[in-house]
C-alpha positions as CSV (number, residue, x, y, z in Angstrom):
1,M,-8.5,-0.4,25.1
2,N,-10.6,1.9,23.2
3,T,-13.1,0.5,20.9
4,D,-14.4,3.2,19.3
5,F,-13.4,2.4,15.4
6,V,-15.2,4.5,12.3
7,N,-15.4,3.0,9.1
8,L,-14.6,5.6,5.9
9,T,-17.6,6.2,4.0
10,T,-18.1,9.0,0.6
11,E,-20.8,10.6,3.5
12,N,-17.9,11.5,6.5
13,L,-14.5,11.5,4.0
14,V,-14.3,15.3,4.1
15,N,-14.7,15.8,7.9
16,E,-12.6,12.4,9.3
17,H,-9.5,12.9,9.8
18,L,-6.9,10.3,7.8
19,C,-4.9,9.1,10.8
20,C,-2.3,7.7,8.9
21,I,-1.0,11.7,8.8
22,I,-2.1,12.7,11.8
23,R,1.4,15.0,12.4
24,S,-0.1,17.6,9.9
25,K,-2.5,20.0,12.0
26,K,-2.2,22.5,9.0
27,P,-4.1,21.8,4.8
28,H,-1.8,18.9,3.5
29,Q,-1.9,18.5,-0.2
30,G,-1.4,14.8,0.1
31,I,-4.7,14.7,2.5
32,D,-6.2,16.2,-0.3
33,A,-4.9,13.9,-2.9
34,K,-5.6,10.5,-0.5
35,Q,-9.4,12.2,0.1
36,Q,-9.9,12.2,-4.2
37,W,-8.4,8.9,-4.4
38,L,-10.7,7.2,-2.0
39,S,-13.6,8.9,-3.1
40,G,-13.6,7.1,-5.7
41,R,-12.4,3.8,-4.4
42,L,-14.9,3.7,-1.7
43,K,-18.2,3.0,-4.0
44,E,-15.9,-0.1,-5.1
45,G,-15.6,-2.0,-1.7
46,H,-12.6,-0.1,-0.2
47,V,-12.6,-0.2,3.4
48,F,-10.6,2.4,5.4
49,R,-11.2,1.7,9.2
50,K,-9.7,3.8,11.9
51,L,-9.8,4.2,15.6
52,N,-12.1,7.0,16.3
53,A,-9.3,9.0,18.2
54,R,-5.8,11.1,16.8
55,A,-3.8,8.0,16.6
56,T,-2.1,6.1,14.1
57,V,-4.3,3.2,14.1
58,F,-6.4,2.1,11.0
59,I,-6.7,-0.3,8.4
60,E,-6.9,-0.7,4.7
61,Y,-8.0,-3.3,2.3
62,A,-10.2,-3.8,-0.7
63,P,-11.9,-6.3,-3.4
64,L,-8.5,-7.8,-4.8
65,E,-10.4,-7.1,-8.5
66,T,-10.4,-3.4,-7.9
67,A,-7.2,-2.9,-5.7
68,W,-4.4,-1.4,-7.3
69,V,-2.0,-3.7,-7.6
70,P,-0.5,-6.0,-10.3
71,I,-2.1,-9.4,-8.2
72,T,-4.9,-11.8,-9.6
73,G,-7.5,-13.9,-7.8
74,D,-10.8,-14.5,-7.7
75,N,-12.9,-13.2,-4.5
76,Y,-10.5,-12.4,-2.4
77,Y,-9.6,-9.1,-0.2
78,Y,-6.3,-7.3,-0.7
79,L,-4.8,-5.8,2.4
80,Y,-2.8,-2.2,2.2
81,C,-2.2,-1.6,5.4
82,L,-2.4,-1.8,8.7
83,W,-0.6,0.2,10.9
84,V,-0.6,0.9,14.9
85,S,2.2,3.5,16.0
86,G,2.9,6.0,19.2
87,S,1.0,4.6,22.3
88,H,-0.9,2.9,20.9
89,K,1.3,0.1,20.3
90,G,0.9,-3.4,22.4
91,K,-2.6,-2.8,23.6
92,G,-4.4,-5.2,21.0
93,Y,-5.4,-2.7,18.2
94,G,-3.7,-4.3,15.3
95,K,-5.2,-8.2,16.5
96,S,-8.7,-6.2,16.3
97,L,-8.4,-4.7,13.4
98,M,-7.0,-7.5,11.6
99,E,-10.0,-9.9,12.9
100,Y,-12.5,-6.8,11.6
101,C,-11.3,-7.8,8.1
102,L,-10.9,-11.4,8.5
103,A,-15.1,-11.3,9.8
104,D,-16.0,-8.9,7.0
105,A,-14.0,-11.6,5.0
106,K,-15.7,-14.6,6.2
107,E,-19.5,-12.4,6.2
108,R,-19.2,-11.5,2.8
109,G,-17.9,-14.6,1.0
110,K,-14.6,-14.3,0.0
111,S,-12.1,-16.9,-0.7
112,G,-9.3,-15.0,1.6
113,I,-7.4,-12.1,1.9
114,C,-3.7,-11.5,0.7
115,M,-0.8,-8.9,1.4
116,L,2.2,-7.8,0.5
117,G,5.6,-9.0,1.8
118,A,9.2,-9.9,1.4
119,K,11.7,-12.3,3.0
120,K,13.0,-9.6,4.7
121,Q,10.4,-7.0,5.8
122,K,10.6,-3.9,4.4
123,S,9.5,-0.2,5.1
124,W,6.0,0.7,3.9
125,L,4.7,-2.9,4.1
126,S,2.3,-4.3,6.8
127,D,3.8,-6.3,9.5
128,Q,3.8,-10.0,7.6
129,S,5.6,-12.0,10.9
130,F,1.9,-10.3,12.5
131,A,0.2,-11.4,10.0
132,K,1.3,-15.0,9.8
133,K,0.2,-15.1,13.8
134,F,-3.5,-15.1,11.8
135,G,-2.4,-17.8,9.3
136,F,-1.2,-15.8,6.5
137,E,1.4,-18.1,3.8
138,V,3.8,-17.2,1.6
139,V,1.8,-18.4,-1.9
140,D,4.0,-16.3,-4.6
141,N,7.2,-14.8,-4.7
142,T,9.8,-12.6,-7.3
143,D,13.3,-13.1,-7.5
144,N,14.4,-10.1,-5.5
145,G,12.6,-11.1,-2.1
146,Y,9.3,-10.0,-2.4
147,E,6.4,-12.4,-1.4
148,L,2.9,-12.4,-2.0
149,L,1.1,-13.3,1.3
150,A,-2.4,-14.9,1.3
151,L,-5.0,-16.8,4.1
152,S,-7.4,-18.8,2.4
153,F,-10.6,-20.3,3.2
154,D,-11.6,-22.4,0.6
155,G,-7.8,-23.5,-0.5
156,T,-7.4,-20.9,-4.0
157,T,-4.4,-18.7,-4.0
158,P,-4.1,-15.6,-5.7
159,K,-0.4,-14.6,-7.3
160,F,1.8,-11.8,-9.1
161,A,0.7,-10.7,-12.2
162,Q,3.1,-12.4,-15.1
163,N,4.2,-9.0,-15.8
164,V,5.5,-8.1,-12.4
165,K,8.0,-11.2,-12.7
166,N,10.6,-9.6,-14.9
167,Q,10.5,-6.3,-12.8
168,E,12.8,-3.9,-15.7
169,I,12.0,-1.6,-18.0
170,E,13.3,0.0,-20.8
171,S,14.5,2.7,-20.0
172,K,17.7,3.6,-18.0
173,E,16.4,7.0,-16.3
174,L,15.0,6.9,-12.5
175,T,11.5,5.7,-13.0
176,I,8.9,5.9,-10.4
177,Y,5.4,4.9,-10.3
178,Y,3.2,6.3,-8.4
179,D,-0.8,6.3,-7.5
180,M,-1.6,9.1,-4.4
181,Q,-3.5,6.1,-2.4
182,C,-0.4,7.3,0.8
183,P,-0.7,10.3,1.9
184,Y,3.1,10.9,2.1
185,I,3.3,10.5,-1.5
186,Y,2.6,13.7,-2.8
187,Q,5.6,15.6,-0.4
188,N,8.1,12.2,-1.9
189,I,7.4,13.4,-5.2
190,E,7.6,17.2,-4.8
191,M,11.5,16.0,-2.8
192,I,12.2,14.3,-5.9
193,K,11.4,16.7,-8.0
194,Q,13.3,19.1,-6.6
195,Y,16.9,17.2,-6.0
196,C,16.8,15.9,-9.5
197,E,15.9,19.1,-10.9
198,M,19.1,20.8,-8.1
199,N,21.4,17.7,-9.5
200,D,20.3,17.4,-13.0
201,V,19.4,13.9,-12.7
202,P,16.6,13.3,-15.3
203,V,13.8,11.6,-14.0
204,S,10.3,10.0,-15.0
205,L,7.3,9.9,-12.4
206,I,4.8,7.8,-13.7
207,Q,1.2,8.7,-11.6
208,V,-1.0,5.5,-12.0
209,D,-4.3,7.1,-12.2
210,T,-6.8,3.9,-13.3
211,L,-7.1,0.2,-12.0
212,Q,-5.9,-1.0,-15.3
213,K,-2.4,0.9,-15.5
214,A,-1.9,-0.6,-11.8
215,K,-2.8,-4.2,-13.1
216,E,-0.6,-3.7,-15.5
217,L,2.4,-2.6,-14.1
218,P,5.7,-4.2,-14.3
219,C,6.7,-4.5,-10.8
220,V,5.5,-5.3,-7.4
221,F,3.2,-2.5,-6.2
222,N,1.4,-1.0,-3.0
223,N,1.3,1.9,-4.2
224,W,4.7,3.2,-5.4
225,G,7.6,1.4,-7.4
226,V,11.2,2.8,-8.2
227,F,13.5,1.7,-11.1
228,Y,17.0,2.8,-12.0
229,K,19.0,1.5,-14.8
230,G,16.4,-0.6,-16.0
231,N,16.4,-2.4,-12.7
232,F,13.5,-2.1,-10.0
233,E,14.3,-1.2,-6.7
234,T,12.3,-0.4,-4.3
235,V,8.5,-0.4,-2.9
236,N,9.8,2.4,-0.6
237,L,9.3,5.8,-0.4
238,L,12.6,7.7,-0.3
239,D,14.6,10.2,2.0
240,V,17.6,12.0,0.1
241,A,19.8,9.4,1.0
242,Y,18.5,6.3,-0.5
243,L,17.3,8.5,-3.1
244,K,21.5,9.3,-3.8
245,R,22.4,5.4,-2.6
246,I,20.0,4.0,-5.6
247,L,21.8,7.0,-8.2
248,K,25.3,5.5,-7.0
249,K,24.6,2.2,-9.1
């Protein structure tokens, strides 16, 4: 196993490739948007650690207090994403990255680490069965199957913000809350705009561009949240087929 890892910093951010979208060799607006988002977050203790290779092998986490998610708790890390794909699976990279996060949390005196999960594993969320092998447990949940997993070092636990529990909004049109943390979001937004324009579908695209907005969101959120007819649908990014299924409801 290649043990050459690199952590992104404000100094190397522009030159280091964001390995979560290695398929793109051309300039990509999603990458530019993520780099801009990260430039502010790295100063807040956000960690993006990746294999020093053209590979999708990385972990991304941040202090819960400054993590752009509607979760409350004291002195925790929030794990946004742990991703190992392709030929790098099964070689111990996921274990190595998780152990780095655990060691970092303990060294900094954190109370634990938490992450978003679900009763049934969902796309665009880290593998919760893998996390549970390290001792993560469900500490909070929503009525529609989303769960908050946490590994506590001191017996304290985080929880979903109260504003998450209702998971309803007044607007009945397709409504999507998003930030630019994931480089795939930019192209997903463009696809949805184009589809809705061509099919006369009213849509409201709401960019979450401050920590306060993220903490006050009416739904669980990892960087994306979809509502339709006032009801929360998913944290998954959408393709056309998925979008059509939602709009048929």
